[in-house]
C-alpha positions as CSV (number, residue, x, y, z in Angstrom):
1,M,0.0,0.0,0.0
2,S,1.4,3.4,-0.9
3,D,2.5,5.8,1.8
4,T,1.1,8.7,-0.2
5,P,-2.1,9.9,1.4
6,L,-5.2,9.8,-0.8
7,R,-6.3,13.2,-1.9
8,T,-9.9,14.0,-0.9
9,D,-11.6,17.2,-1.8
10,G,-14.3,18.5,0.5
11,P,-17.3,20.3,-0.7
12,D,-15.6,23.7,-0.3
13,A,-12.8,22.7,-2.7
14,A,-15.3,21.4,-5.2
15,A,-17.3,24.6,-5.0
16,R,-14.1,26.7,-5.5
17,R,-13.2,24.6,-8.6
18,T,-16.7,25.0,-10.0
19,G,-16.7,28.7,-9.4
20,H,-13.2,29.1,-11.0
21,T,-14.4,27.2,-14.1
22,A,-17.6,29.2,-14.3
23,H,-15.5,32.4,-14.0
24,W,-13.4,31.5,-17.0
25,L,-16.3,30.3,-19.0
26,S,-18.0,33.7,-18.4
27,R,-14.8,35.5,-19.6
28,A,-14.8,33.3,-22.7
29,A,-18.4,34.2,-23.3
30,A,-17.5,37.9,-22.9
31,I,-14.7,37.6,-25.5
32,V,-17.1,35.9,-27.9
33,A,-19.8,38.6,-27.3
34,V,-17.3,41.4,-28.2
35,I,-16.1,39.6,-31.3
36,Y,-19.7,38.9,-32.3
37,L,-20.6,42.6,-31.9
38,A,-17.5,43.7,-33.8
39,F,-18.3,41.2,-36.6
40,H,-21.8,42.7,-37.1
41,V,-20.6,46.3,-37.1
42,F,-17.7,45.4,-39.5
43,V,-19.9,43.5,-42.0
44,L,-22.7,46.0,-42.0
45,T,-20.6,49.1,-42.3
46,A,-17.3,48.3,-44.0
47,W,-17.2,44.8,-45.5
48,P,-20.5,43.6,-47.0
49,T,-20.5,39.9,-47.5
50,A,-22.8,37.2,-49.0
51,P,-26.1,37.0,-47.0
52,L,-25.7,33.3,-46.4
53,L,-22.2,33.7,-45.0
54,F,-23.3,36.6,-42.7
55,R,-26.3,34.8,-41.4
56,T,-24.3,31.6,-40.9
57,W,-22.0,33.3,-38.4
58,H,-24.9,35.2,-36.9
59,I,-26.4,31.9,-35.9
60,G,-23.2,30.0,-35.3
61,G,-21.8,32.8,-33.1
62,I,-24.9,33.2,-31.0
63,I,-25.1,29.4,-30.3
64,L,-21.4,29.4,-29.3
65,F,-22.1,32.3,-27.0
66,A,-25.2,30.7,-25.6
67,S,-23.4,27.4,-25.0
68,L,-20.7,29.2,-22.9
69,I,-23.3,31.1,-20.9
70,W,-25.4,28.0,-20.2
71,L,-22.2,26.1,-19.3
72,A,-21.2,28.7,-16.8
73,Q,-24.6,28.3,-15.1
74,D,-24.6,24.5,-15.0
75,L,-21.4,22.4,-14.9
76,R,-22.9,19.0,-14.4
77,W,-21.3,16.3,-16.5
78,R,-24.3,15.7,-18.7
79,E,-24.7,19.5,-19.4
80,V,-21.0,19.9,-20.1
81,T,-21.2,17.0,-22.7
82,M,-24.4,18.3,-24.3
83,L,-23.4,21.9,-24.5
84,T,-19.9,21.1,-25.8
85,L,-21.5,19.1,-28.6
86,L,-23.9,21.9,-29.3
87,A,-21.1,24.5,-29.6
88,A,-19.0,22.1,-31.7
89,G,-21.8,21.3,-34.0
90,A,-22.6,25.0,-34.6
91,L,-19.0,25.8,-35.2
92,A,-18.5,22.8,-37.5
93,A,-21.5,23.6,-39.6
94,S,-20.6,27.3,-39.8
95,I,-17.0,26.6,-40.9
96,Y,-18.2,24.1,-43.5
97,L,-20.7,26.6,-44.9
98,T,-18.0,29.3,-45.0
99,V,-15.6,27.1,-47.0
100,H,-18.2,25.8,-49.4
101,V,-20.7,28.7,-49.5
102,D,-20.7,29.1,-53.3
103,Q,-21.1,25.4,-54.1
104,I,-23.8,24.9,-51.4
105,E,-26.0,27.7,-52.8
106,M,-25.9,26.0,-56.2
107,R,-26.4,22.3,-55.2
108,A,-28.3,22.3,-51.9
109,G,-31.7,20.8,-52.2
110,V,-30.9,19.6,-55.8
111,V,-27.8,17.5,-56.0
112,P,-26.2,17.6,-52.5
113,N,-23.2,15.5,-51.6
114,A,-22.7,13.4,-48.5
115,A,-20.9,16.1,-46.6
116,D,-23.7,18.6,-47.3
117,I,-26.2,16.2,-45.8
118,V,-24.1,15.5,-42.7
119,F,-23.4,19.1,-41.8
120,A,-27.0,20.2,-42.7
121,T,-28.3,17.5,-40.4
122,I,-25.9,18.6,-37.6
123,L,-27.1,22.2,-37.9
124,L,-30.8,21.2,-37.9
125,V,-30.4,19.3,-34.7
126,V,-28.3,22.1,-33.1
127,V,-30.9,24.8,-34.0
128,L,-33.7,22.6,-32.6
129,E,-31.8,22.0,-29.3
130,A,-30.8,25.6,-28.9
131,T,-34.4,26.7,-29.5
132,R,-35.6,24.2,-26.9
133,R,-33.2,25.6,-24.3
134,A,-33.8,29.3,-25.2
135,A,-37.6,29.3,-25.8
136,G,-39.0,26.0,-24.7
137,L,-40.7,23.1,-26.6
138,P,-43.7,24.7,-28.5
139,L,-41.7,26.0,-31.5
140,V,-39.5,22.9,-31.6
141,V,-42.6,20.7,-31.6
142,L,-44.1,22.8,-34.4
143,A,-40.9,22.6,-36.4
144,V,-40.7,18.8,-36.0
145,I,-44.3,18.4,-37.2
146,F,-43.6,20.4,-40.3
147,L,-40.4,18.4,-41.0
148,L,-42.5,15.2,-40.7
149,Y,-45.1,16.7,-43.0
150,A,-42.4,17.5,-45.6
151,L,-41.1,13.9,-45.4
152,Y,-44.4,12.0,-45.3
153,G,-47.0,14.6,-46.6
154,N,-47.4,12.6,-49.8
155,M,-49.4,10.1,-47.8
156,L,-52.0,12.6,-46.8
157,P,-55.2,13.3,-48.7
158,Q,-55.8,16.4,-50.8
159,P,-55.5,19.4,-50.3
160,F,-52.7,18.7,-47.9
161,S,-50.8,16.1,-50.0
162,H,-47.6,17.0,-51.9
163,G,-45.2,15.3,-54.2
164,G,-42.9,14.1,-51.4
165,Y,-39.4,15.0,-50.5
166,S,-36.4,12.9,-49.5
167,F,-34.5,13.6,-46.4
168,R,-31.4,14.6,-48.3
169,R,-33.2,17.1,-50.4
170,L,-35.2,18.6,-47.5
171,V,-32.4,19.0,-45.0
172,T,-30.0,20.6,-47.5
173,Y,-32.7,22.8,-48.8
174,L,-33.1,24.1,-45.2
175,F,-29.3,24.6,-45.1
176,T,-29.6,27.8,-47.2
177,T,-31.4,31.1,-47.2
178,N,-34.5,29.1,-48.2
179,G,-34.8,27.7,-44.7
180,I,-32.8,28.2,-41.5
181,F,-31.0,31.3,-42.9
182,G,-34.1,32.8,-44.4
183,I,-35.8,36.1,-43.9
184,P,-36.3,35.9,-40.1
185,V,-32.6,35.2,-39.5
186,G,-31.7,38.0,-42.0
187,S,-33.8,40.4,-40.0
188,S,-32.2,39.2,-36.8
189,A,-28.7,39.6,-38.1
190,T,-29.2,42.9,-39.9
191,F,-31.5,44.9,-37.7
192,I,-32.8,43.2,-34.5
193,Y,-29.4,42.4,-32.9
194,F,-28.3,46.1,-33.0
195,F,-31.5,47.2,-31.3
196,V,-31.1,44.6,-28.6
197,V,-27.6,46.0,-27.9
198,F,-29.2,49.5,-28.0
199,G,-31.6,48.4,-25.2
200,A,-28.7,47.1,-23.1
201,L,-26.7,50.4,-23.6
202,L,-29.8,52.5,-22.7
203,S,-30.1,50.6,-19.4
204,M,-26.4,51.1,-18.6
205,S,-26.3,54.8,-19.7
206,G,-29.0,55.8,-17.1
207,A,-31.7,56.3,-19.7
208,A,-33.7,53.4,-18.4
209,D,-33.7,54.9,-14.9
210,Y,-34.7,58.3,-16.4
211,M,-37.6,56.7,-18.2
212,M,-38.9,55.2,-15.0
213,R,-38.6,58.5,-13.2
214,L,-40.4,60.2,-16.2
215,A,-43.2,57.6,-15.9
216,L,-43.5,58.4,-12.1
217,F,-43.8,62.1,-12.9
218,L,-46.4,61.6,-15.6
219,S,-48.6,59.1,-13.7
220,G,-47.4,58.8,-10.1
221,R,-49.8,61.4,-8.7
222,A,-52.9,60.0,-10.4
223,K,-55.4,57.6,-8.8
224,G,-53.9,54.2,-8.9
225,G,-50.7,55.9,-9.9
226,T,-48.4,52.9,-9.4
227,A,-50.3,50.8,-11.9
228,K,-50.3,53.7,-14.4
229,V,-46.5,54.1,-13.9
230,S,-46.2,50.4,-14.7
231,V,-48.2,50.8,-17.9
232,V,-45.9,53.6,-19.1
233,A,-42.6,52.1,-18.0
234,S,-43.4,48.5,-19.1
235,G,-44.6,49.8,-22.5
236,F,-41.3,51.7,-23.0
237,F,-39.1,48.9,-21.9
238,G,-41.1,46.3,-23.8
239,M,-40.6,48.3,-26.9
240,I,-36.8,47.9,-26.7
241,N,-37.0,44.3,-25.4
242,G,-37.3,41.5,-27.9
243,T,-39.6,39.3,-25.7
244,S,-42.7,40.1,-23.6
245,A,-41.7,37.5,-20.9
246,G,-38.2,38.9,-20.7
247,N,-39.5,42.4,-20.2
248,V,-41.9,41.2,-17.5
249,A,-39.0,39.5,-15.6
250,A,-36.8,42.7,-16.0
251,T,-39.3,45.5,-15.1
252,G,-41.9,43.4,-13.2
253,S,-39.5,43.0,-10.2
254,I,-39.9,46.8,-9.7
255,T,-43.4,47.6,-10.8
256,I,-45.3,44.6,-9.4
257,P,-44.2,45.0,-5.8
258,M,-44.9,48.8,-6.2
259,M,-48.5,48.1,-7.3
260,T,-49.2,45.5,-4.5
261,R,-47.9,47.9,-1.8
262,S,-50.3,50.5,-3.0
263,G,-53.3,48.2,-2.6
264,F,-53.7,46.3,-5.9
265,R,-54.2,42.6,-5.8
266,R,-51.2,40.4,-6.8
267,E,-53.1,38.9,-9.7
268,F,-54.1,42.3,-11.0
269,A,-50.6,43.8,-10.6
270,G,-49.1,40.9,-12.5
271,A,-51.8,41.1,-15.2
272,V,-51.1,44.8,-15.8
273,E,-47.4,44.1,-16.1
274,A,-48.0,41.3,-18.6
275,V,-50.4,43.2,-20.7
276,A,-48.2,46.4,-20.8
277,S,-45.1,44.4,-21.6
278,S,-46.9,42.6,-24.4
279,G,-48.1,45.9,-25.8
280,G,-44.5,47.1,-25.9
281,Q,-44.0,44.7,-28.8
282,I,-46.2,46.9,-31.0
283,L,-45.2,50.3,-29.7
284,P,-43.1,52.5,-32.1
285,P,-40.4,53.5,-32.8
286,V,-38.7,50.1,-32.0
287,M,-41.7,47.8,-31.7
288,G,-39.8,44.9,-30.0
289,A,-38.3,43.2,-33.0
290,A,-41.1,42.1,-35.3
291,A,-41.3,45.4,-37.2
292,F,-37.9,44.7,-38.7
293,L,-39.1,41.4,-39.9
294,M,-42.1,43.1,-41.4
295,V,-39.8,45.3,-43.4
296,E,-38.2,42.2,-45.0
297,M,-41.5,40.3,-45.5
298,T,-43.5,43.2,-47.1
299,G,-41.0,45.6,-48.6
300,I,-42.8,48.4,-46.7
301,S,-40.3,51.0,-45.3
302,Y,-39.7,51.0,-41.6
303,S,-40.7,54.6,-41.3
304,N,-44.1,53.9,-42.8
305,I,-44.6,50.9,-40.5
306,I,-43.9,52.9,-37.3
307,L,-46.0,55.8,-38.4
308,S,-48.9,53.5,-39.2
309,A,-48.6,51.6,-35.9
310,T,-48.6,54.7,-33.8
311,I,-52.3,55.3,-33.3
312,P,-53.3,51.6,-32.8
313,A,-50.5,51.3,-30.2
314,L,-51.5,54.4,-28.3
315,L,-55.1,53.2,-28.3
316,Y,-53.9,49.9,-26.8
317,F,-52.3,51.7,-23.9
318,F,-55.2,54.1,-23.6
319,A,-57.5,51.0,-23.1
320,L,-55.1,49.6,-20.5
321,F,-55.0,53.0,-18.7
322,L,-58.8,53.0,-18.6
323,M,-58.9,49.5,-17.1
324,V,-56.4,50.5,-14.4
325,H,-58.3,53.7,-13.7
326,F,-61.6,51.9,-13.3
327,E,-60.0,49.3,-10.9
328,A,-58.3,52.0,-8.8
329,T,-61.6,54.0,-8.6
330,H,-63.6,51.0,-7.6
331,R,-61.1,50.0,-4.9
332,D,-60.3,53.6,-3.9
333,I,-56.6,53.3,-4.5
334,G,-55.1,56.7,-4.6
335,P,-51.6,58.0,-5.5
336,P,-48.7,56.2,-3.9
337,A,-47.7,57.5,-0.5
338,D,-44.3,55.8,-0.1
339,I,-42.8,56.8,-3.4
340,R,-41.0,60.1,-4.1
341,I,-42.2,61.8,-7.3
342,P,-39.3,63.4,-9.2
343,S,-39.6,67.1,-9.9
344,L,-40.1,68.6,-13.3
345,M,-36.9,70.7,-13.1
346,N,-34.7,67.6,-12.4
347,L,-36.3,65.8,-15.3
348,L,-35.7,68.8,-17.6
349,R,-32.1,69.0,-16.6
350,E,-31.6,65.4,-17.6
351,C,-33.7,65.4,-20.7
352,Y,-30.6,64.6,-22.7
353,Y,-31.4,60.9,-21.9
354,L,-34.1,61.2,-24.6
355,L,-31.5,62.0,-27.2
356,P,-30.9,58.4,-28.4
357,L,-34.6,58.0,-29.2
358,V,-34.7,61.5,-30.8
359,V,-31.8,60.6,-33.0
360,L,-33.4,57.3,-34.0
361,L,-36.7,59.1,-35.0
362,V,-35.0,61.9,-36.8
363,S,-32.7,59.5,-38.7
364,L,-35.6,57.3,-39.8
365,L,-38.3,59.9,-40.4
366,G,-36.5,63.2,-40.9
367,T,-33.4,62.3,-43.0
368,G,-34.6,59.0,-44.4
369,S,-31.5,57.1,-43.2
370,S,-31.3,53.3,-43.4
371,I,-32.3,51.3,-40.3
372,I,-28.7,50.2,-39.8
373,R,-27.4,53.8,-40.0
374,A,-30.1,55.0,-37.6
375,A,-29.3,52.1,-35.1
376,L,-25.6,52.8,-35.2
377,L,-26.1,56.6,-34.7
378,S,-28.4,55.8,-31.7
379,L,-25.9,53.5,-30.2
380,L,-23.1,56.1,-30.5
381,T,-25.4,58.8,-29.0
382,T,-26.2,56.5,-26.1
383,I,-22.5,55.9,-25.4
384,L,-21.7,59.7,-25.6
385,I,-24.5,60.8,-23.2
386,S,-23.4,58.2,-20.7
387,F,-20.2,60.2,-20.1
388,L,-22.2,63.2,-18.8
389,K,-22.2,61.4,-15.5
390,R,-19.2,59.6,-14.1
391,A,-21.4,56.8,-12.6
392,T,-23.0,55.9,-15.9
393,A,-20.0,56.4,-18.2
394,I,-19.7,53.5,-20.7
395,G,-16.0,52.8,-21.0
396,P,-14.3,49.7,-22.4
397,R,-15.3,47.5,-19.4
398,R,-18.9,48.5,-19.5
399,L,-19.0,48.2,-23.3
400,V,-18.0,44.6,-22.9
401,E,-20.9,44.2,-20.3
402,A,-23.3,45.7,-22.9
403,A,-22.1,43.3,-25.5
404,V,-22.7,40.4,-23.1
405,E,-26.2,41.7,-22.2
406,G,-26.9,42.3,-25.9
407,G,-25.8,38.8,-26.6
408,R,-28.0,37.4,-23.9
409,G,-31.0,39.3,-25.3
410,A,-30.3,38.1,-28.8
411,I,-30.1,34.4,-28.0
412,G,-33.8,33.8,-27.8
413,I,-34.6,35.9,-30.8
414,A,-31.9,34.6,-33.1
415,V,-32.4,30.9,-32.5
416,T,-36.2,31.1,-32.7
417,C,-35.8,33.0,-36.0
418,A,-33.7,30.1,-37.2
419,C,-36.3,27.6,-36.0
420,A,-39.1,29.7,-37.6
421,G,-37.0,29.5,-40.8
422,I,-37.4,25.7,-40.7
423,V,-41.2,26.0,-40.7
424,I,-41.2,28.7,-43.4
425,G,-38.9,26.6,-45.5
426,V,-41.2,23.6,-45.3
427,L,-44.2,25.9,-46.2
428,N,-42.4,27.1,-49.3
429,I,-40.9,23.8,-50.6
430,T,-44.2,21.9,-50.2
431,G,-46.5,24.8,-51.3
432,L,-48.5,24.4,-48.0
433,G,-48.3,28.2,-47.4
434,V,-50.3,28.9,-50.6
435,K,-52.6,26.0,-49.9
436,L,-53.4,27.2,-46.4
437,A,-54.4,30.7,-47.6
438,G,-56.8,29.0,-50.1
439,I,-58.1,26.7,-47.4
440,I,-58.8,29.6,-45.1
441,L,-60.7,31.5,-47.8
442,T,-62.7,28.3,-48.7
443,L,-63.6,27.7,-45.0
444,T,-64.8,31.3,-44.5
445,D,-66.4,31.6,-48.0
446,G,-64.4,34.8,-48.5
447,V,-66.3,36.6,-45.8
448,L,-63.9,39.2,-44.4
449,W,-65.0,39.3,-40.7
450,L,-65.0,35.5,-40.5
451,T,-61.6,35.4,-42.2
452,L,-60.3,37.9,-39.6
453,I,-61.5,35.8,-36.7
454,V,-59.9,32.7,-38.2
455,T,-56.7,34.6,-38.7
456,M,-56.8,35.8,-35.1
457,L,-57.2,32.3,-33.8
458,V,-54.5,30.8,-36.0
459,T,-52.1,33.5,-35.0
460,I,-52.8,33.1,-31.3
461,V,-52.6,29.3,-31.4
462,L,-49.4,29.2,-33.4
463,G,-47.9,32.0,-31.3
464,M,-48.5,30.4,-28.0
465,G,-45.2,29.8,-26.3
466,M,-43.2,31.7,-28.9
467,P,-41.5,35.1,-28.9
468,T,-43.5,37.7,-30.9
469,V,-41.0,37.7,-33.8
470,A,-41.2,33.9,-34.3
471,A,-45.0,33.9,-34.1
472,Y,-45.2,36.7,-36.6
473,A,-42.7,35.1,-39.0
474,I,-44.7,32.0,-39.3
475,T,-48.3,33.3,-39.3
476,G,-47.4,36.2,-41.5
477,T,-46.2,33.7,-44.1
478,V,-49.3,31.6,-43.8
479,V,-52.3,33.8,-43.3
480,A,-51.4,37.3,-44.5
481,P,-51.9,36.3,-48.2
482,A,-55.5,35.3,-47.4
483,L,-56.3,38.8,-46.0
484,V,-54.6,40.5,-48.9
485,R,-56.6,38.5,-51.4
486,L,-59.8,39.8,-49.8
487,G,-58.6,43.4,-50.5
488,V,-57.1,44.2,-47.1
489,D,-54.2,46.7,-47.3
490,P,-50.9,44.8,-46.8
491,M,-50.0,47.1,-44.0
492,A,-53.2,46.4,-42.2
493,A,-53.0,42.7,-42.8
494,H,-49.5,42.4,-41.4
495,L,-50.1,44.7,-38.4
496,F,-53.3,42.7,-37.7
497,I,-51.1,39.5,-37.4
498,M,-48.4,41.3,-35.5
499,F,-50.9,42.5,-32.9
500,F,-52.2,39.1,-32.2
501,A,-48.7,37.6,-32.3
502,A,-47.9,39.9,-29.4
503,L,-51.2,39.2,-27.6
504,S,-50.5,35.4,-27.7
505,A,-48.1,36.1,-24.9
506,I,-51.1,36.7,-22.5
507,T,-53.5,34.2,-24.0
508,P,-53.9,30.9,-22.1
509,P,-53.1,28.1,-21.9
510,V,-49.5,29.0,-22.9
511,A,-49.2,32.6,-21.9
512,L,-45.5,33.2,-21.4
513,A,-45.8,36.9,-20.2
514,S,-48.5,35.9,-17.7
515,Y,-46.5,33.0,-16.4
516,A,-43.5,35.3,-15.9
517,A,-45.7,37.9,-14.1
518,A,-47.2,35.2,-11.9
519,A,-43.7,34.1,-10.8
520,V,-42.7,37.6,-9.9
521,A,-46.0,38.4,-8.2
522,R,-46.2,35.0,-6.5
523,A,-49.8,34.9,-7.7
524,N,-52.1,32.2,-9.0
525,V,-51.1,31.5,-12.6
526,T,-54.6,30.7,-13.9
527,Q,-56.3,33.6,-12.3
528,L,-53.6,36.0,-13.4
529,S,-53.7,34.7,-17.0
530,L,-57.5,35.0,-17.2
531,L,-57.3,38.5,-15.7
532,A,-54.6,39.5,-18.3
533,V,-56.9,38.5,-21.1
534,R,-59.7,40.5,-19.6
535,L,-57.5,43.6,-19.3
536,G,-56.2,43.1,-22.8
537,L,-59.6,42.4,-24.3
538,A,-60.2,46.0,-25.3
539,G,-56.9,45.8,-27.2
540,F,-58.2,42.7,-29.0
541,V,-60.7,44.8,-30.9
542,I,-58.1,47.4,-32.2
543,P,-56.9,45.2,-35.1
544,Y,-60.4,44.8,-36.4
545,I,-60.9,48.6,-36.2
546,F,-57.9,49.4,-38.4
547,V,-58.7,46.7,-40.9
548,Y,-62.2,48.2,-41.4
549,H,-61.1,51.8,-40.9
550,P,-57.6,52.0,-42.4
551,G,-57.5,55.7,-41.8
552,M,-56.2,54.7,-38.3
553,L,-53.1,53.6,-40.0
554,L,-52.7,57.0,-41.6
555,I,-53.9,55.6,-44.9
556,G,-56.2,58.0,-46.9
557,S,-57.3,61.6,-46.4
558,W,-57.0,63.6,-43.2
559,G,-60.8,63.3,-42.8
560,A,-60.6,59.5,-42.9
561,I,-57.8,59.5,-40.4
562,I,-59.6,61.7,-37.9
563,V,-62.9,59.7,-38.3
564,S,-61.1,56.4,-37.9
565,T,-59.2,57.6,-34.9
566,L,-62.4,58.9,-33.2
567,T,-64.1,55.6,-34.0
568,G,-61.3,53.7,-32.4
569,V,-61.3,55.8,-29.3
570,M,-65.1,55.3,-28.9
571,A,-64.9,51.6,-29.5
572,V,-62.0,51.1,-27.0
573,W,-63.6,53.3,-24.4
574,S,-66.9,51.4,-24.7
575,M,-65.2,48.0,-24.5
576,A,-63.1,49.1,-21.5
577,V,-66.2,50.3,-19.6
578,A,-68.1,47.1,-20.4
579,I,-65.3,44.9,-19.2
580,Q,-63.9,46.7,-16.1
581,L,-66.2,49.4,-14.8
582,P,-68.7,48.4,-12.1
583,C,-71.9,49.2,-14.0
584,R,-75.3,49.9,-12.4
585,S,-76.8,46.9,-14.2
586,R,-76.0,44.1,-16.6
587,F,-78.1,45.8,-19.3
588,I,-75.8,48.9,-19.2
589,R,-72.7,46.7,-19.4
590,L,-74.2,44.8,-22.4
591,A,-75.2,48.1,-24.1
592,F,-71.5,49.3,-23.9
593,A,-70.3,46.0,-25.4
594,V,-72.8,46.2,-28.2
595,A,-71.9,49.9,-28.8
596,A,-68.2,48.9,-29.3
597,L,-69.1,46.3,-31.8
598,L,-71.5,48.6,-33.7
599,V,-68.9,51.3,-33.9
600,I,-66.3,49.0,-35.5
601,W,-68.5,47.8,-38.3
602,P,-67.7,49.8,-41.5
603,S,-71.1,51.5,-42.0
604,M,-72.2,55.0,-41.2
605,I,-75.6,53.7,-39.9
606,S,-73.8,51.2,-37.7
607,T,-71.3,53.8,-36.4
608,V,-74.1,56.3,-35.5
609,A,-76.1,53.5,-33.9
610,G,-73.1,52.5,-31.8
611,M,-72.3,56.0,-30.7
612,T,-76.0,56.6,-29.8
613,T,-76.0,53.4,-27.8
614,A,-72.9,54.4,-26.0
615,L,-74.3,57.8,-25.1
616,V,-77.6,56.3,-23.8
617,A,-75.6,53.8,-21.7
618,A,-73.4,56.5,-20.4
619,L,-76.4,58.6,-19.3
620,A,-78.0,55.6,-17.6
621,Q,-74.7,54.9,-15.8
622,W,-73.7,58.3,-14.7
623,W,-76.7,60.6,-14.7
624,P,-78.4,59.1,-11.5
625,R,-75.1,59.5,-9.7
626,Q,-74.8,63.1,-10.8
627,E,-78.3,63.8,-9.5
628,E,-77.4,62.3,-6.2
629,R,-74.4,64.6,-5.9
630,W,-76.5,67.6,-6.7
631,S,-79.1,66.5,-4.1
632,R,-76.3,66.2,-1.4
633,T,-75.0,69.6,-2.4
634,E,-78.4,71.2,-2.0
635,G,-79.0,69.5,1.3
636,E,-75.7,70.7,2.7
637,Q,-76.5,74.3,1.7
């Protein structure tokens, strides 16, 4: 027996080794994040490259970064093995594509060789696994179903049958810009990633804190002020955050406790946060991430999209404000007593924090700059204003932190865009996308209102459990053509789908934003999810309004725009009153709901009838109370 004592490591030594390994993995992830950011800036400003090559390293780089981040969080042997294989697979496929990019674009999906099939299969598995880790199973399951359809759809009856595709042809077809590296990944690489980094820089520069203080100043003194602050703040942060659930987790930790302390129920506070964060995805000028994808899918300029989306988005938040106000009035919840409201002078002295957004808007709308140029100018402006205070200055170290945070934010978006590309690729190669549009029109007999309802249901169901950008990418490909065939303006058709893609985050049974809010609020998930749908229900009618009244999208004459906007305000107000206000009777509540529906219908007689119904219901609701107040006043005199 050896005299050398056996080396035994106690739990403290093991923990130190684990911490040391995690530290170096985090450093490696930071290096990758910086290289990744530099790569995107270099390609988009100085060295344009082939779209397939650029998108390849956009996906390969983000999966490598994600693997390092996930490894640093979990160093169990099984995870180390899986994540090492994930990173190696992404790198191997990316390198192979880089070396053979010209040949692959010519032969993929037609006459692929054995190596093409192997590396395409590796990338397919890597994308599915990365999506499962970043966004859960729903999108992965959908992608697998579509893959099986492409392989075995020739066994189905018409109209779903197709000619059939071999595995080698399918997997290599998806290995190009027809599939995984298609339009969604193109938008993620070219536009979305920069705006995710922009959001990270805004938070570090002090602009995020300024926006919260601005929201407190604007709404903090009002009845139910904490909830109204949450609506403003969460809408703003949701606008620059790529996912509703991610925004709930980030801002909800501040806003939800603030609401519960002031007297709101936990479920209500969480529901307000979920609905506001989901609405941020359709709030200009950034609109989460889906607007950039809409540019690629429709060819409509980004400036036109954000202008058209402005009135519907403001109506959405107006509806939520009404819901909050009615709840606060009913429960007699006043302004917060334990929160210091910032002064106007302090806010004016620091108004330079708004400069990045001003630069973004002026670049896009005033000078007609490209989205990339506008994003880079906004990034540079954010870095410059951060130096106005020593505590917020973004030097080299903090720039690395911003690159890491931007990378973290881009993981879920980039990999879900790649997975959505699989679905879209199958839709294209099998012709199912065109068939589905025809099937929808056949089922609805070409009736617009029925087609809109089917479109809404398809978008919400397909969007459950997905980030807004992935939900919009898939449903926009499938159902938008059906609406356009019925004469709906392409802008209205795609914004209709984008609205409901965002609202799928609060729609049970898979309501990601509501689940995240329930975790933060420590509230019942089911009750909170149902309450979120109730609070967002007024927002559900807005897409129908702008389809039937496109003036709300700034389409048509000024007269049409004003009439459409007033129609929207009346419909949203009536629906909010019907849903949330404690009415004197069920008949009054029903009258407000009917008024909202009548106002939406594109007929002057219907609109007048709806407004008259709303006026009569309002008199029945408030006139008796006014008489009671007058009687009390006369008695006191």
